[in-house]
N, C-alpha and C positions, 0 to 999 in steps of 0.2 A: 403513788400507788396506795390503795386502801389496805389496811391490815385485814387478813382473812378472818372471817367469823365462823368458819366451818369447823365442827368438832373433830372430824376424822379427815386429815389431810390426805392420807394415802388412798382413799377411796375415789377421789376425784382426779380428773385428767390433769389439771394444773397448767395447761397451756395458757399463754397470755392472750386475752381477748382484745377486741377493738377499743374497749373502754378501760384498758389496763388492769382489769381484774383477772382472777384466775378462772378458768373454765369450770363450770359446775357439773358437767356431765361425768358419768361414771367411766372409769378407764377400763380398757380391755387388757389382754395379756401382754401387749407391747408397752403398756404404760400410758397410752393416749386414748382418747375417745374416738368414736367413728368419724368425727368431723375434723380431728386434728392429727391425722396420720394413722388411723386405725385400719379397718378393713379396706383392702384394695381389690376391687373386682377385676377379673380379666377373662378373656375368652367369651364364651356364650353368656356368662353371667353379667358381663359389662353391658350397660345400656346402649352403647353405640355400636355393638357388634351386629352387623347386618348380614354379610355374605361370607366372610372369612377369606377374602381374596388376598389379604396381606399377612396371613399366618406363616410361620416358618415352613410348615409342610407344603403349603400351596406355592410359595416362592421357590422352594427346592424342586417341586415337580415341574413348574414352568421352565426352570433352568435346564432340567434334564431333558424335557421335551424339545427345547430350543437346540440343545446340543445334538440330539438325535436327528432333528430336521437338518441341521447344518451338515452332519456326516452323510445323510442320505443324498443331499444335493451334490456334495462332492463326489459321491459314488456314482450318481447318475451322470454327472458331467464327465467323469472319467470313462464311463461306458460309451457315451456318444462320441468322444474324441477318437476312439479306436477304430 
């Protein structure tokens, strides 16, 4: 590993790069740069967010709807058997 030649160590990310040097990007509040554990996008900000079918809210609403459909089928089945 080469000795670092940067004058201010605390300004840089410091993560180990592929060529065994320290990362030269400026760090963020968590101590790492945006490429080594910095900003993590989620939800609509994330690049792969398309429809929101697998968000916690939509999964919960589908489960609630399925439960209501099951209860209504049982109710209708009980009405026809009488």
